[in-house]
N, C-alpha and C positions, 0 to 999 in steps of 0.2 A: 557667385554672383550672376551667374547666367541665369538661374531660376527666378531670381529677384529682379533683373533686367525683362524679363518677359513679362513676370507678372505687372512690372510698372507700364509697360508699352500696351498690354491688355487695359490697364484702366485709362489709357491715352486714346485708344482706340473707341471706348466706349463711355466717354466724359458724359454725352449726352443722355445716358440711359438712366431712367429712375431709379432701378436697382443697385446702381453704381454703389451709393453710400454703404448696402450692406456688404459689399465683396471690400469696399475700403477700409471697412471695419475690422474684418479679418486679417487682410493686407497689412496694415498699419501695425495690427496687434503682434504679428509675427516678425516683422521686418521695420526699420526705420525709415521714414520717408524719404525720397529722393532728392525732395526739392532743399535748396541749399541757399543761403544767402548772397546777394550778386553785387551790393554794394552799399556803401556806409560802414558804420561801424555797428559793431555787434556783439553781444556778451555769449559765447559759445561755449555749451555744455553738453556733457554726455547724455544726461538724461530729457526725457519728455514726459509730458501729463500722463502718459500711459505706463512708464517706468516709476513714475512717482506715485502712481495708486498701485501698482503690482508692488510696491515697498511696503505700503499701509496695509495689503492684504497680507503678506508675508509675518507682519508683525501680530496680525488676526489669528494665524494659523494654530499657534500654540492654543490658545482659547479654544479655536473650535475643537481640538483634538480631545483637550480635556473635560470640555462641556460633553464630547460623547462619553467619555468615559464615567463623567458625573453623572449624568442620565442614568445610567445603569445602576450604579452605585446606589444613588438614589432609591430607583426603585425595588432592589432587593434590599436596603437598607430599613425601609418603611416597612417590609415582610419579616426581616429577620432581625430586628433592631441596628442601632449604630454600633460601629466598632470604636471603642473611645482607646483614645491615644496613639491614632495612627501617624506616621511620617509621612513625608511627602511622597516617598519611595516603596510605601506598603504594597504588597501583594494582595490584600484585599481590595485594595483599589485599581490598580492597573493589571487586571485580567480581561481576558478574550470575552468572556460573559458579558462583563459591564459594558464593554466597547461595543459588543454586537446590538445591544438593547440600543443604546445611544445611536448607533449609526442606522439602524433602522428609522428611527424617529427624527432624527436630526438631517440627515440626507434629503430627503424630500423637502424639508423647508430651504434648502440653500438653493435647490434645483429648480422649485417654483419661483423663489425670489429673484434668481437669474432671468429664467425663461420668460417670466413676466415682465419685468422689469426693462431687460433688456429689448423684448419684443415691442414695448410701449416707445423707446428710443429709437429702434429701427424704424416705426410707423411716421414718428415726428422728423425723421432725419428724411425720408423719402417724400413726404407731405413738402417739407420746407425745402427740399434740396441741398443739404448741407452734408457734411461728414458726419457719421454717428460720434457723439461726443463720449467721452472717458469716464465721466463723472462716476457713473453708476456701477462701477467695476468695485468700488469700495463699499458705496451703501448696499448693494446686492450680497456682500458678505456681512456687513453690519446688522442686517435686518433679522437673518436666523439667530443672530446671537444674543438680541434683545426682546425676544417673545419667549413666552411658554412654550415647554417641549410639545405640548398637547395641542396648540392651537390649529383650528381645523384649516387645512390648505385652502379652502376658497375664499374665508375669511383674509388670510394672508395676502391672496391675489388681489383682491377687491381693496385692501390696505395699500397695497403696492402699486397699482394703478392710480388710484387716488393721489399718493405722495408723490410719483413721478411725474403725474399731468399738472398737480394743483400745487406741489411743492416746488416744482422746478420748472416744467416745461412752459408755464403759463408768465414765468417771469424772463424767459428769452435762453434756458438751456442751463449747461454747466457753467459755471462762472459767475451768473446772474442772479442766482435764487438768493433769498434774503434768509433762511431758516435751512436747519440740515433737513435733508429729505429723510433720513432715516427716522429721525425723531418725529416728524411729520406723519411717518406710518405708523409709528408707535403709537402716537397720541391720538391718531384716526382709530387705531386697534382699541385704545382705553375707554375713549368716549363713546364709540359706536357698540361695541363688545366688552363691558366692564366686566361681566361674569365669566368671560374668558382669559382676562388679564390680572384679575386680582382674587384673592379668597384662599383657602387652604386646599384647594382640590386641584389648582393647575399647575403646580411645580413639579408635580414627580409623575412620570408616565404610567398612562392607564388609571388615574384618579377620577373616575366617574361615578362609581358606585357610592353608597353610603356604609359608614361603618358597622351600621346595624345589618345591615344585606350581609356582609362579610360574616359576622359572629353567628349569623342563623344558616350558616352553611352554604352560602351562594361563593361560586368558584372566584379564588383570589385573583381577580385582575385588576383590581382597583384600590387603592390606597390614599391615603390622605397624608398632604404635608404642606406646611407652611414656610414662608420664609423668615428669617430671624426678625426683621422688620414688623412683618405681621404678628409674631408672637408679641413683640415688644408693644406694639401699640394696641393690644387687648390686654396689656398686663401682665403676661405670662412671662415665666421664667425662660431663660435660652438654656437649650439641652446641648448646647455646643460649645468646645473650647475655643479660645484665643487662635489657637494654631487652627482649629480647622476653618475657621474665617479667613484665617490668612491664606491657607492653602487651597482653600477653595471647596471642603468637603460638606458643603450646605446648598439647600435649595434655592432655587432663582433661576432667572433667565439663564441661558445657555451659555453664554459666553462670560457672564458678568462676576461670577462667584471667586475666582481666582485672583487675590489681590497679589500673588507673587507673580503670574504669568503676565498680569497687567502691568506690573511695576518694570518686570522684564522687557515688555513691549514698548513701555515708556522710554526706556532708557534706548531702544533701537532706535525709535523715531526721531529722539534728541539727537543722538550721534550720527543719524544719517541725515539730520538737519531739515526734517519734515514736519514735526512736532516741534510746537513752543513750549520749551521750558518755563518760560515766564508764565504762559497761563495756567501749566499744570503747579508750577509751585503756588502761584496766589491764591489757585482755587483750594489747594490744600491748606494754607494759612487762612483764608475765608472760613472754611470748615470748621477750623480748629477754633476759631474766634467765636462763632456762633456757638460751637459746643460749650465752649468755656463760660458763656454768657447763661445759657440754660443750664450748667451744672452749678454755678453760683446762684440762680435762682432758686434750683431746688433743694441745694444745700441750706439757704437762707430761711427756707421754711414757708415760702409764700406760695408754694404749690403744693396741696395737700396730696398724699399717698392715694386718696380716692379720687383724683383728677384723672380723665381720661388722657391728659399730657405727660402724667409724671413719670412714666415709663422711661418714653423716649427722651423726656427733658432730663432724667436722671443717668442715663445712658454715660458713661465715661467718654469726654468730649474726643478722644482719639479714636475711641472704637468707633466712631462714623465713618471713618475712613476704609473699615475692613469690611462693613455690611452694606447690603443693597447694591446698586448700580452705580454708587459715586465714583468709585475709581475708575470704572470702564467708562462712564459718560464724561470723566475729564479729560483721559488720555485720549481716547478716538474720536470723541465727538464736540467736544469743547475747541479743542485746538484745529477744527475745520478750517484751513485757510480762505475759503470764500465766506463764510458765514461769521467769523470771528472777526476782533480787531485787530487792525493792521498796524497801526503805531506801537511804539514801543512802549510808552506809557500806559498808552489805552488798552494795551494786553494786561499790564499789572490791576489794571481797574475791572475789567472785564472779567478776567479770572477769580479776582478776589470776589466780585458780588455773585460769580455762580456759586462758587462753595458757600459763601454767607446765605443767600436766599435757598439752597438747596437743604441746608440743615433746619432752616427755618418753616420750609414748606414739609420736611420731614416730619417735624414736632407737633406743628398746629393742624396737620390733616391726617387724623387717624384713620379715616377711612381710605386714603392713599397714600400711605408711609413712605411713599420713594418721590423725593422732589429733583433728583437733578435733571429730568426730561423735561419739566416745566421751567426750571430754573435757566438751562441752557437755551431752550425757545425763546424766553424770553428776553434774555442779553442777547441774541442774535438779532432781535428786533432794535435792540439799545446800542448795537456794536456801533454802525455808522455815527450815531450823535456821540458816542464817547469819542470817537475818531475825530470830529469835527471840532468840537471843544479843546483836544488835546493840539490840533493844529492852530486853532484860533489863538490859543494860549502862547504857542511858539512863534506867530506872528506878532502877536502883541508885545513878546520880551524883546525880539528883534528889533522892532521899531523904535523902542525904549532904548536902546543900545546906540541906535543909530542916531537919534536925537540928542542922547547925552555927549556922544562924540561930534556931533556938530552944531553943538550948542557953546 
């Protein structure tokens, strides 16, 4: 208590200093603020925004660690071939060699994300003279998990600056942004540097040279690997089993591949009452409905096998939940309490439309067969409208009840 009180006194003596927000950020990260309520009725809880953000980060850590092992596994599997029939606890996956490859590639992504993002937050806090906001704690962890492993660090830095400034600060900071900052960062990368965000050369560490160069005797520091969605969009057969997709032994963005760990993270967020189970469940239902519709169209023969839409349209409806970034986006981004719908009924509508539109974009956009990012950003914009009409509907029903009682 002595150290905590001394730090608080230090803040009070220097409360007019420009650099105080920087000190306060580290102070409140380690200690709860000394301010307490003095009058009126208040709801009291042991948590605050920083603790809530840290809980989400805890749910993301397993995906981060798995991503490090998977990055190494994909690297060596592209050289030596995939191991068939692996279990989740297989030693071929969980070994130090795989981890070190992933650790060396992913740790710089995490560092750059936090250093650049928090640097922008500190600058804005000092300029505006307010406390450093906690919103980037989760965004900073999400960003490395939703990008390809070999994304150049300077590109990531530019995208993070754009996402924090344009996606959040111009709207007033944490709690005021209308779209998810992490998805804005990914959208910026996709549209500004598309060759680094899609194709069959970006999902495996070191994939920079052509296969022909390797065949001609060049050093094997480059490999080709594409996501399952990319293969389906090109009409290719899938080389991975259903269990590979569920466990996460597939190429993809760093944290999006393991449906199993994402599901465990979802349960953790639901039981800690941070993530909305209504949004998650309704998004899954929306995706399944859209998938069933496409399967029905494909089975009816309305789309020929020569169509560029056929492979993804013919994919079993439930399989869409296991491939791509759908599960990760629904659990960790669609449930963002700032940008999602706030009303109970609105959450059902919001989640359903995210799932429905995600699969629609996935099938009808072969050039970019991952639709969850665009679906969530679109519904972020419409979330206030959904809540508005839900609230207006409730008001009208109550007015009718009042009129009926007074008639």
